[in-house]
Backbone and ligand atoms as CSV (ligand in chain L), in Angstrom:
chain,resi,resn,atom,element,x,y,z
A,1,MET,N,N,-35.327,20.892,-4.118
A,1,MET,CA,C,-34.005,21.111,-3.476
A,1,MET,C,C,-33.520,19.883,-2.782
A,2,LYS,N,N,-32.274,19.598,-2.923
A,2,LYS,CA,C,-31.680,18.522,-2.106
A,2,LYS,C,C,-30.331,19.021,-1.615
A,3,GLU,N,N,-29.859,18.376,-0.556
A,3,GLU,CA,C,-28.567,18.755,-0.036
A,3,GLU,C,C,-27.512,17.726,-0.459
A,4,LEU,N,N,-26.351,18.263,-0.732
A,4,LEU,CA,C,-25.199,17.432,-1.097
A,4,LEU,C,C,-24.202,17.526,0.005
A,5,LYS,N,N,-23.834,16.401,0.594
A,5,LYS,CA,C,-22.884,16.420,1.680
A,5,LYS,C,C,-21.571,15.865,1.141
A,6,ILE,N,N,-20.484,16.637,1.301
A,6,ILE,CA,C,-19.198,16.164,0.838
A,6,ILE,C,C,-18.279,16.052,2.029
A,7,GLU,N,N,-17.690,14.892,2.243
A,7,GLU,CA,C,-16.835,14.654,3.387
A,7,GLU,C,C,-15.369,14.683,2.980
A,8,SER,N,N,-14.562,15.283,3.849
A,8,SER,CA,C,-13.099,15.164,3.662
A,8,SER,C,C,-12.548,14.463,4.892
A,9,ILE,N,N,-11.639,13.596,4.654
A,9,ILE,CA,C,-11.016,12.812,5.764
A,9,ILE,C,C,-9.533,13.089,5.822
A,10,PHE,N,N,-9.062,13.350,6.983
A,10,PHE,CA,C,-7.616,13.643,7.166
A,10,PHE,C,C,-7.020,12.736,8.185
A,11,GLN,N,N,-5.771,12.362,8.035
A,11,GLN,CA,C,-5.063,11.628,9.053
A,11,GLN,C,C,-4.282,12.639,9.863
A,12,VAL,N,N,-4.248,12.439,11.210
A,12,VAL,CA,C,-3.511,13.337,12.026
A,12,VAL,C,C,-2.401,12.545,12.822
A,13,TYR,N,N,-1.204,12.999,12.649
A,13,TYR,CA,C,-0.053,12.361,13.299
A,13,TYR,C,C,0.415,13.281,14.448
A,14,ASN,N,N,0.844,12.654,15.529
A,14,ASN,CA,C,1.272,13.466,16.670
A,14,ASN,C,C,2.562,14.242,16.356
A,15,ASP,N,N,3.467,13.599,15.687
A,15,ASP,CA,C,4.728,14.301,15.330
A,15,ASP,C,C,5.432,13.484,14.272
A,16,VAL,N,N,6.624,14.020,13.853
A,16,VAL,CA,C,7.305,13.414,12.687
A,16,VAL,C,C,7.713,11.960,12.975
A,17,SER,N,N,7.876,11.593,14.205
A,17,SER,CA,C,8.307,10.176,14.476
A,17,SER,C,C,7.250,9.181,14.051
A,18,GLU,N,N,5.989,9.616,13.857
A,18,GLU,CA,C,4.975,8.679,13.439
A,18,GLU,C,C,4.896,8.491,11.916
A,19,LEU,N,N,5.716,9.297,11.202
A,19,LEU,CA,C,5.655,9.249,9.737
A,19,LEU,C,C,6.608,8.159,9.201
A,20,SER,N,N,6.360,7.763,7.948
A,20,SER,CA,C,7.317,6.873,7.308
A,20,SER,C,C,8.612,7.569,7.090
A,21,ASN,N,N,9.698,6.793,6.873
A,21,ASN,CA,C,11.028,7.392,6.627
A,21,ASN,C,C,10.987,8.338,5.421
A,22,VAL,N,N,10.284,7.907,4.404
A,22,VAL,CA,C,10.232,8.724,3.169
A,22,VAL,C,C,9.625,10.124,3.427
A,23,VAL,N,N,8.531,10.082,4.184
A,23,VAL,CA,C,7.833,11.342,4.444
A,23,VAL,C,C,8.581,12.177,5.457
A,24,ALA,N,N,9.219,11.528,6.405
A,24,ALA,CA,C,10.031,12.263,7.363
A,24,ALA,C,C,11.210,12.944,6.616
A,25,GLN,N,N,11.774,12.233,5.683
A,25,GLN,CA,C,12.874,12.841,4.920
A,25,GLN,C,C,12.385,14.015,4.062
A,26,LEU,N,N,11.141,13.908,3.582
A,26,LEU,CA,C,10.540,14.977,2.800
A,26,LEU,C,C,10.344,16.205,3.751
A,27,PHE,N,N,9.944,15.988,4.970
A,27,PHE,CA,C,9.796,17.104,5.910
A,27,PHE,C,C,11.166,17.710,6.198
A,28,ASP,N,N,12.214,16.919,6.311
A,28,ASP,CA,C,13.555,17.478,6.549
A,28,ASP,C,C,13.869,18.479,5.411
A,29,LYS,N,N,13.582,18.127,4.213
A,29,LYS,CA,C,13.848,19.022,3.069
A,29,LYS,C,C,12.957,20.232,3.077
A,30,ALA,N,N,11.681,20.015,3.492
A,30,ALA,CA,C,10.753,21.184,3.539
A,30,ALA,C,C,11.207,22.180,4.643
A,31,ILE,N,N,11.695,21.650,5.752
A,31,ILE,CA,C,12.160,22.501,6.848
A,31,ILE,C,C,13.369,23.281,6.394
A,32,GLU,N,N,14.268,22.595,5.717
A,32,GLU,CA,C,15.524,23.225,5.156
A,32,GLU,C,C,15.104,24.371,4.242
A,33,ALA,N,N,14.163,24.081,3.362
A,33,ALA,CA,C,13.673,25.100,2.374
A,33,ALA,C,C,13.047,26.237,3.136
A,34,ARG,N,N,12.288,25.942,4.151
A,34,ARG,CA,C,11.581,26.980,4.959
A,34,ARG,C,C,12.555,27.966,5.560
A,35,THR,N,N,13.681,27.511,6.033
A,35,THR,CA,C,14.656,28.407,6.648
A,35,THR,C,C,15.237,29.348,5.638
A,36,LYS,N,N,15.136,29.030,4.355
A,36,LYS,CA,C,15.684,29.864,3.312
A,36,LYS,C,C,14.641,30.777,2.660
A,37,ALA,N,N,13.418,30.716,3.204
A,37,ALA,CA,C,12.301,31.549,2.572
A,37,ALA,C,C,12.707,33.014,2.628
A,38,TYR,N,N,12.162,33.759,1.659
A,38,TYR,CA,C,12.373,35.222,1.616
A,38,TYR,C,C,11.051,35.819,2.019
A,39,ALA,N,N,10.924,36.136,3.329
A,39,ALA,CA,C,9.665,36.628,3.855
A,39,ALA,C,C,9.853,37.840,4.762
A,40,PRO,N,N,10.502,38.924,4.247
A,40,PRO,CA,C,10.836,40.055,5.096
A,40,PRO,C,C,9.595,40.822,5.524
A,41,TYR,N,N,8.451,40.661,4.842
A,41,TYR,CA,C,7.281,41.445,5.161
A,41,TYR,C,C,6.375,40.774,6.175
A,42,SER,N,N,6.056,39.501,5.890
A,42,SER,CA,C,5.117,38.763,6.775
A,42,SER,C,C,5.890,38.085,7.925
A,43,LYS,N,N,7.196,37.887,7.757
A,43,LYS,CA,C,7.960,37.083,8.734
A,43,LYS,C,C,7.384,35.703,8.930
A,44,PHE,N,N,6.637,35.238,7.925
A,44,PHE,CA,C,6.003,33.947,7.979
A,44,PHE,C,C,6.675,33.103,6.892
A,45,LYS,N,N,7.429,32.130,7.349
A,45,LYS,CA,C,8.253,31.339,6.388
A,45,LYS,C,C,7.592,29.961,6.129
A,46,VAL,N,N,7.508,29.644,4.870
A,46,VAL,CA,C,6.844,28.373,4.490
A,46,VAL,C,C,7.866,27.601,3.608
A,47,GLY,N,N,7.926,26.316,3.837
A,47,GLY,CA,C,8.746,25.472,2.972
A,47,GLY,C,C,7.923,24.284,2.460
A,48,ALA,N,N,8.173,23.914,1.232
A,48,ALA,CA,C,7.477,22.774,0.644
A,48,ALA,C,C,8.448,21.833,-0.027
A,49,ALA,N,N,8.222,20.564,0.109
A,49,ALA,CA,C,9.100,19.587,-0.631
A,49,ALA,C,C,8.167,18.595,-1.321
A,50,ILE,N,N,8.574,18.273,-2.562
A,50,ILE,CA,C,7.711,17.439,-3.422
A,50,ILE,C,C,8.519,16.250,-3.845
A,51,LEU,N,N,7.902,15.062,-3.638
A,51,LEU,CA,C,8.532,13.785,-4.099
A,51,LEU,C,C,7.890,13.395,-5.446
A,52,LEU,N,N,8.761,13.181,-6.421
A,52,LEU,CA,C,8.330,12.760,-7.720
A,52,LEU,C,C,8.475,11.251,-7.933
A,53,ASP,N,N,7.776,10.747,-8.916
A,53,ASP,CA,C,7.881,9.290,-9.141
A,53,ASP,C,C,9.199,8.827,-9.702
A,54,ASN,N,N,10.038,9.811,-10.123
A,54,ASN,CA,C,11.410,9.441,-10.580
A,54,ASN,C,C,12.378,9.488,-9.411
A,55,GLY,N,N,11.873,9.740,-8.170
A,55,GLY,CA,C,12.713,9.718,-6.956
A,55,GLY,C,C,13.257,11.088,-6.636
A,56,GLU,N,N,13.160,12.016,-7.494
A,56,GLU,CA,C,13.645,13.354,-7.247
A,56,GLU,C,C,12.802,14.089,-6.208
A,57,ILE,N,N,13.458,14.930,-5.429
A,57,ILE,CA,C,12.720,15.783,-4.465
A,57,ILE,C,C,12.984,17.251,-4.869
A,58,ILE,N,N,11.932,17.923,-5.040
A,58,ILE,CA,C,11.973,19.372,-5.451
A,58,ILE,C,C,11.492,20.181,-4.268
A,59,THR,N,N,12.162,21.251,-3.899
A,59,THR,CA,C,11.769,22.080,-2.797
A,59,THR,C,C,11.483,23.520,-3.245
A,60,GLY,N,N,10.718,24.219,-2.405
A,60,GLY,CA,C,10.432,25.630,-2.677
A,60,GLY,C,C,10.083,26.323,-1.411
A,61,ASN,N,N,10.126,27.619,-1.419
A,61,ASN,CA,C,9.695,28.409,-0.238
A,61,ASN,C,C,9.069,29.682,-0.747
A,62,ASN,N,N,8.442,30.415,0.230
A,62,ASN,CA,C,7.754,31.613,-0.239
A,62,ASN,C,C,8.728,32.708,-0.567
A,63,GLN,N,N,8.411,33.424,-1.602
A,63,GLN,CA,C,9.258,34.518,-2.093
A,63,GLN,C,C,8.387,35.806,-2.134
A,64,GLU,N,N,8.637,36.635,-1.169
A,64,GLU,CA,C,7.775,37.845,-1.066
A,64,GLU,C,C,8.343,38.992,-1.906
A,65,ASN,N,N,7.520,40.014,-2.035
A,65,ASN,CA,C,7.854,41.192,-2.879
A,65,ASN,C,C,7.327,42.431,-2.197
A,66,VAL,N,N,8.007,43.511,-2.338
A,66,VAL,CA,C,7.538,44.779,-1.759
A,66,VAL,C,C,6.167,45.154,-2.335
A,67,SER,N,N,5.894,44.768,-3.583
A,67,SER,CA,C,4.550,44.855,-4.134
A,67,SER,C,C,3.924,43.526,-3.796
A,68,TYR,N,N,3.213,43.483,-2.686
A,68,TYR,CA,C,2.801,42.214,-2.061
A,68,TYR,C,C,2.237,41.127,-2.967
A,69,PRO,N,N,1.310,41.490,-3.883
A,69,PRO,CA,C,0.701,40.426,-4.747
A,69,PRO,C,C,1.701,39.785,-5.705
A,70,SER,N,N,2.863,40.427,-5.870
A,70,SER,CA,C,3.849,39.850,-6.798
A,70,SER,C,C,4.618,38.676,-6.134
A,71,GLY,N,N,4.474,38.506,-4.876
A,71,GLY,CA,C,5.158,37.371,-4.205
A,71,GLY,C,C,4.504,36.076,-4.511
A,72,LEU,N,N,5.143,34.965,-4.111
A,72,LEU,CA,C,4.568,33.672,-4.395
A,72,LEU,C,C,4.763,32.748,-3.229
A,73,CYS,N,N,3.733,31.894,-2.982
A,73,CYS,CA,C,3.773,30.929,-1.945
A,73,CYS,C,C,4.796,29.803,-2.185
A,74,ALA,N,N,5.159,29.146,-1.104
A,74,ALA,CA,C,6.154,28.086,-1.174
A,74,ALA,C,C,5.647,26.900,-2.091
A,75,GLU,N,N,4.348,26.569,-1.907
A,75,GLU,CA,C,3.828,25.378,-2.616
A,75,GLU,C,C,3.852,25.616,-4.138
A,76,ARG,N,N,3.524,26.839,-4.540
A,76,ARG,CA,C,3.544,27.099,-6.001
A,76,ARG,C,C,4.934,27.260,-6.505
A,77,THR,N,N,5.837,27.863,-5.708
A,77,THR,CA,C,7.234,27.934,-6.131
A,77,THR,C,C,7.720,26.530,-6.431
A,78,ALA,N,N,7.451,25.608,-5.535
A,78,ALA,CA,C,7.915,24.230,-5.667
A,78,ALA,C,C,7.270,23.481,-6.819
A,79,ILE,N,N,5.920,23.594,-6.918
A,79,ILE,CA,C,5.239,22.792,-7.906
A,79,ILE,C,C,5.472,23.300,-9.336
A,80,TYR,N,N,5.642,24.583,-9.487
A,80,TYR,CA,C,5.916,25.106,-10.820
A,80,TYR,C,C,7.336,24.706,-11.265
A,81,TYR,N,N,8.246,24.693,-10.292
A,81,TYR,CA,C,9.643,24.252,-10.603
A,81,TYR,C,C,9.595,22.792,-11.020
A,82,ALA,N,N,8.875,21.960,-10.235
A,82,ALA,CA,C,8.778,20.546,-10.558
A,82,ALA,C,C,8.204,20.357,-11.994
A,83,GLY,N,N,7.147,21.140,-12.265
A,83,GLY,CA,C,6.550,21.049,-13.608
A,83,GLY,C,C,7.468,21.472,-14.705
A,84,ALA,N,N,8.291,22.475,-14.376
A,84,ALA,CA,C,9.225,23.031,-15.380
A,84,ALA,C,C,10.373,22.084,-15.608
A,85,LYS,N,N,10.828,21.484,-14.553
A,85,LYS,CA,C,12.054,20.599,-14.663
A,85,LYS,C,C,11.735,19.170,-15.077
A,86,TYR,N,N,10.662,18.656,-14.557
A,86,TYR,CA,C,10.295,17.267,-14.813
A,86,TYR,C,C,8.837,17.192,-15.309
A,87,PRO,N,N,8.564,17.715,-16.491
A,87,PRO,CA,C,7.168,17.803,-16.952
A,87,PRO,C,C,6.497,16.471,-17.091
A,88,ASP,N,N,7.207,15.372,-17.233
A,88,ASP,CA,C,6.628,14.073,-17.506
A,88,ASP,C,C,6.555,13.218,-16.205
A,89,SER,N,N,7.025,13.748,-15.101
A,89,SER,CA,C,7.018,12.975,-13.879
A,89,SER,C,C,5.752,13.215,-13.096
A,90,LYS,N,N,5.309,12.209,-12.368
A,90,LYS,CA,C,4.111,12.392,-11.513
A,90,LYS,C,C,4.553,12.844,-10.135
A,91,ILE,N,N,3.745,13.626,-9.512
A,91,ILE,CA,C,3.982,14.101,-8.154
A,91,ILE,C,C,3.293,13.097,-7.214
A,92,LEU,N,N,4.063,12.558,-6.346
A,92,LEU,CA,C,3.479,11.587,-5.382
A,92,LEU,C,C,3.058,12.273,-4.104
A,93,THR,N,N,3.897,13.085,-3.542
A,93,THR,CA,C,3.683,13.604,-2.195
A,93,THR,C,C,4.206,14.976,-2.070
A,94,MET,N,N,3.530,15.830,-1.310
A,94,MET,CA,C,3.993,17.180,-0.988
A,94,MET,C,C,4.001,17.282,0.547
A,95,ALA,N,N,5.112,17.791,1.123
A,95,ALA,CA,C,5.175,18.100,2.532
A,95,ALA,C,C,5.361,19.615,2.701
A,96,ILE,N,N,4.568,20.151,3.645
A,96,ILE,CA,C,4.552,21.655,3.826
A,96,ILE,C,C,4.763,21.912,5.310
A,97,THR,N,N,5.586,22.898,5.571
A,97,THR,CA,C,5.769,23.342,6.955
A,97,THR,C,C,5.859,24.883,6.976
A,98,ALA,N,N,5.239,25.498,8.003
A,98,ALA,CA,C,5.209,26.968,8.089
A,98,ALA,C,C,5.560,27.408,9.466
A,99,ALA,N,N,6.406,28.457,9.590
A,99,ALA,CA,C,6.890,28.975,10.865
A,99,ALA,C,C,6.912,30.500,10.842
A,100,SER,N,N,6.512,31.061,11.955
A,100,SER,CA,C,6.531,32.567,12.076
A,100,SER,C,C,7.707,32.996,12.865
A,101,ASP,N,N,8.286,34.159,12.559
A,101,ASP,CA,C,9.356,34.711,13.406
A,101,ASP,C,C,8.774,35.237,14.684
A,102,ASN,N,N,7.431,35.476,14.738
A,102,ASN,CA,C,6.781,36.123,15.874
A,102,ASN,C,C,6.203,35.143,16.921
A,103,HIS,N,N,5.860,33.972,16.539
A,103,HIS,CA,C,5.304,33.059,17.484
A,103,HIS,C,C,5.554,31.618,16.923
A,104,LYS,N,N,5.491,30.611,17.757
A,104,LYS,CA,C,5.679,29.261,17.324
A,104,LYS,C,C,4.361,28.691,16.773
A,105,THR,N,N,4.363,28.290,15.564
A,105,THR,CA,C,3.139,27.705,14.935
A,105,THR,C,C,3.061,26.255,15.432
A,106,LYS,N,N,1.927,25.979,16.109
A,106,LYS,CA,C,1.817,24.633,16.692
A,106,LYS,C,C,0.754,23.759,15.967
A,107,ASN,N,N,-0.086,24.439,15.176
A,107,ASN,CA,C,-1.152,23.716,14.445
A,107,ASN,C,C,-0.715,23.533,12.994
A,108,PRO,N,N,-1.241,22.471,12.392
A,108,PRO,CA,C,-0.939,22.227,10.920
A,108,PRO,C,C,-1.428,23.454,10.134
A,109,ILE,N,N,-0.565,23.921,9.247
A,109,ILE,CA,C,-0.891,25.089,8.411
A,109,ILE,C,C,-1.199,24.532,7.001
A,110,PRO,N,N,-2.458,24.608,6.591
A,110,PRO,CA,C,-2.821,24.019,5.282
A,110,PRO,C,C,-2.473,24.991,4.141
A,111,PRO,N,N,-2.315,24.468,2.924
A,111,PRO,CA,C,-2.033,25.379,1.777
A,111,PRO,C,C,-3.188,26.292,1.536
A,112,CYS,N,N,-2.913,27.525,1.060
A,112,CYS,CA,C,-3.933,28.513,0.806
A,112,CYS,C,C,-4.774,28.078,-0.408
A,113,GLY,N,N,-5.860,28.752,-0.633
A,113,GLY,CA,C,-6.770,28.409,-1.728
A,113,GLY,C,C,-6.120,28.469,-3.083
A,114,ALA,N,N,-5.308,29.504,-3.299
A,114,ALA,CA,C,-4.656,29.654,-4.636
A,114,ALA,C,C,-3.712,28.473,-4.855
A,115,CYS,N,N,-3.015,28.066,-3.763
A,115,CYS,CA,C,-2.085,26.924,-3.958
A,115,CYS,C,C,-2.871,25.626,-4.174
A,116,ARG,N,N,-4.001,25.476,-3.519
A,116,ARG,CA,C,-4.811,24.292,-3.733
A,116,ARG,C,C,-5.224,24.208,-5.256
A,117,GLN,N,N,-5.596,25.355,-5.744
A,117,GLN,CA,C,-5.989,25.360,-7.174
A,117,GLN,C,C,-4.823,25.002,-8.105
A,118,ALA,N,N,-3.633,25.532,-7.689
A,118,ALA,CA,C,-2.438,25.232,-8.554
A,118,ALA,C,C,-2.114,23.725,-8.433
A,119,ILE,N,N,-2.153,23.193,-7.251
A,119,ILE,CA,C,-1.834,21.765,-7.080
A,119,ILE,C,C,-2.885,20.904,-7.799
A,120,ALA,N,N,-4.153,21.367,-7.780
A,120,ALA,CA,C,-5.224,20.624,-8.446
A,120,ALA,C,C,-4.914,20.417,-9.946
A,121,GLU,N,N,-4.287,21.456,-10.554
A,121,GLU,CA,C,-4.001,21.355,-11.980
A,121,GLU,C,C,-3.139,20.142,-12.294
A,122,TYR,N,N,-2.164,19.903,-11.372
A,122,TYR,CA,C,-1.236,18.789,-11.623
A,122,TYR,C,C,-1.874,17.435,-11.216
A,123,GLU,N,N,-2.734,17.451,-10.263
A,123,GLU,CA,C,-3.415,16.213,-9.890
A,123,GLU,C,C,-4.345,15.765,-11.037
A,124,VAL,N,N,-5.021,16.723,-11.646
A,124,VAL,CA,C,-5.918,16.407,-12.762
A,124,VAL,C,C,-5.092,15.994,-14.005
A,125,LYS,N,N,-3.969,16.741,-14.190
A,125,LYS,CA,C,-3.091,16.432,-15.372
A,125,LYS,C,C,-2.559,14.999,-15.285
A,126,GLN,N,N,-2.069,14.623,-14.129
A,126,GLN,CA,C,-1.415,13.278,-13.994
A,126,GLN,C,C,-2.401,12.183,-13.687
A,127,ASN,N,N,-3.635,12.559,-13.303
A,127,ASN,CA,C,-4.743,11.585,-13.097
A,127,ASN,C,C,-4.422,10.582,-11.986
A,128,THR,N,N,-3.557,11.002,-11.040
A,128,THR,CA,C,-3.320,10.209,-9.821
A,128,THR,C,C,-3.241,11.145,-8.656
A,129,ALA,N,N,-3.590,10.655,-7.474
A,129,ALA,CA,C,-3.640,11.544,-6.320
A,129,ALA,C,C,-2.276,12.003,-5.861
A,130,ILE,N,N,-2.319,13.268,-5.379
A,130,ILE,CA,C,-1.101,13.835,-4.767
A,130,ILE,C,C,-1.364,13.846,-3.281
A,131,GLU,N,N,-0.558,13.147,-2.509
A,131,GLU,CA,C,-0.692,13.162,-1.036
A,131,GLU,C,C,-0.159,14.490,-0.520
A,132,ILE,N,N,-0.843,15.043,0.434
A,132,ILE,CA,C,-0.385,16.344,0.991
A,132,ILE,C,C,-0.323,16.257,2.508
A,133,TYR,N,N,0.875,16.461,3.019
A,133,TYR,CA,C,1.093,16.533,4.497
A,133,TYR,C,C,1.421,17.954,4.838
A,134,PHE,N,N,0.829,18.482,5.960
A,134,PHE,CA,C,1.193,19.833,6.371
A,134,PHE,C,C,1.275,19.948,7.837
A,135,MET,N,N,2.177,20.828,8.295
A,135,MET,CA,C,2.357,21.035,9.704
A,135,MET,C,C,2.745,22.517,9.911
A,136,GLY,N,N,2.830,22.919,11.224
A,136,GLY,CA,C,3.357,24.235,11.563
A,136,GLY,C,C,4.838,24.069,11.720
A,137,GLU,N,N,5.367,24.672,12.769
A,137,GLU,CA,C,6.784,24.493,13.096
A,137,GLU,C,C,6.966,23.270,13.942
A,138,VAL,N,N,6.052,23.079,14.876
A,138,VAL,CA,C,6.051,21.897,15.774
A,138,VAL,C,C,4.621,21.383,15.787
A,139,GLY,N,N,4.427,20.238,16.501
A,139,GLY,CA,C,3.095,19.767,16.707
A,139,GLY,C,C,2.603,18.764,15.660
A,140,ASN,N,N,1.251,18.651,15.678
A,140,ASN,CA,C,0.607,17.675,14.800
A,140,ASN,C,C,0.903,17.918,13.339
A,141,ILE,N,N,0.828,16.766,12.639
A,141,ILE,CA,C,0.908,16.820,11.156
A,141,ILE,C,C,-0.356,16.261,10.575
A,142,MET,N,N,-0.889,16.950,9.605
A,142,MET,CA,C,-2.135,16.451,8.968
A,142,MET,C,C,-1.774,15.921,7.585
A,143,LYS,N,N,-2.520,14.877,7.203
A,143,LYS,CA,C,-2.308,14.311,5.847
A,143,LYS,C,C,-3.670,14.312,5.123
A,144,SER,N,N,-3.642,14.751,3.856
A,144,SER,CA,C,-4.788,14.607,2.985
A,144,SER,C,C,-4.374,13.622,1.909
A,145,HIS,N,N,-5.182,12.603,1.607
A,145,HIS,CA,C,-4.722,11.602,0.658
A,145,HIS,C,C,-4.704,12.101,-0.789
A,146,SER,N,N,-5.330,13.274,-0.989
A,146,SER,CA,C,-5.321,13.848,-2.349
A,146,SER,C,C,-5.563,15.327,-2.208
A,147,LEU,N,N,-5.332,16.030,-3.343
A,147,LEU,CA,C,-5.720,17.440,-3.393
A,147,LEU,C,C,-7.212,17.618,-3.406
A,148,ALA,N,N,-7.845,16.748,-4.146
A,148,ALA,CA,C,-9.358,16.805,-4.297
A,148,ALA,C,C,-9.983,16.794,-2.888
A,149,ASN,N,N,-9.402,16.010,-2.008
A,149,ASN,CA,C,-9.910,15.928,-0.627
A,149,ASN,C,C,-9.846,17.263,0.105
A,150,LEU,N,N,-8.890,18.069,-0.331
A,150,LEU,CA,C,-8.694,19.435,0.307
A,150,LEU,C,C,-9.504,20.497,-0.414
A,151,LEU,N,N,-9.973,20.211,-1.585
A,151,LEU,CA,C,-10.670,21.216,-2.396
A,151,LEU,C,C,-11.914,20.625,-3.039
A,152,PRO,N,N,-12.951,20.449,-2.235
A,152,PRO,CA,C,-14.198,19.867,-2.749
A,152,PRO,C,C,-14.758,20.763,-3.894
A,153,LEU,N,N,-15.396,20.200,-4.823
A,153,LEU,CA,C,-15.990,20.933,-5.956
A,153,LEU,C,C,-14.990,21.722,-6.720
A,154,LEU,N,N,-13.815,21.111,-6.954
A,154,LEU,CA,C,-12.771,21.915,-7.575
A,154,LEU,C,C,-13.106,22.217,-9.027
A,155,PHE,N,N,-12.542,23.353,-9.504
A,155,PHE,CA,C,-12.756,23.829,-10.860
A,155,PHE,C,C,-11.650,23.160,-11.717
A,156,ASP,N,N,-12.030,22.312,-12.633
A,156,ASP,CA,C,-11.050,21.705,-13.510
A,156,ASP,C,C,-11.500,21.695,-14.952
A,157,LYS,N,N,-10.750,21.078,-15.789
A,157,LYS,CA,C,-10.963,21.222,-17.258
A,157,LYS,C,C,-12.362,20.687,-17.688
A,158,THR,N,N,-12.971,19.835,-16.894
A,158,THR,CA,C,-14.289,19.342,-17.226
A,158,THR,C,C,-15.371,20.467,-17.119
A,159,SER,N,N,-14.993,21.552,-16.458
A,159,SER,CA,C,-15.937,22.682,-16.259
A,159,SER,C,C,-15.879,23.617,-17.501
A,160,LEU,N,N,-14.856,23.516,-18.288
A,160,LEU,CA,C,-14.686,24.494,-19.412
A,160,LEU,C,C,-15.619,24.182,-20.547
L,1,THU,N1,N,2.182,31.440,2.195
L,1,THU,C1,C,2.706,30.319,1.609
L,1,THU,O1,O,3.879,30.249,1.222
L,1,THU,N2,N,1.845,29.252,1.446
L,1,THU,C2,C,0.541,29.257,1.817
L,1,THU,O2,O,-0.181,28.312,1.510
L,1,THU,C3,C,0.008,30.356,2.596
L,1,THU,C4,C,0.836,31.579,2.666
L,1,THU,C5,C,3.107,32.581,2.360
L,1,THU,C6,C,2.717,33.766,1.460
L,1,THU,C7,C,3.313,34.937,2.280
L,1,THU,O3,O,4.646,35.066,1.877
L,1,THU,C8,C,3.240,34.452,3.688
L,1,THU,O4,O,3.057,33.032,3.652
L,1,THU,C9,C,2.111,35.068,4.525
L,1,THU,O5,O,0.892,34.935,3.931
């Protein structure tokens, strides 16, 4: 038996003013998308904005359903639309923000496991890292330099 240690490293920014203009603009779009989320059941609104290598920015938000599992997270709404509209473009960066109607989210809210798996598909497909920034409504912002950094031992096509 031996142990395998896998490290993940994240950058933590105090607020949006510490980000580059490009990423700050991406967060503006993610916040705008968040306010349009359809989340009547959880009251938890999430917005995601994706920057592509062709300069386009694609946004998405969570879309809930009375049959709860039929809803979809913001990150997947955005990334599937990006894949549908610009199948040949690479995804450079994703910015995510989450806010609750019930309390102010102050800590960075990371993408759920299912969204990590969905984003992994595109990172493996394009063979370049997707930077992921995430925050709550206010407060710190965390950055992962890649999806793989967020999902150690990811299941990809090499496993098939
Ligand atoms: N949600 C997202 O949009 N992204 C995540 O990564 C986590 C959760 C949504 C799903 C649901 O509409 C609400 O947040 C509460 O789970």
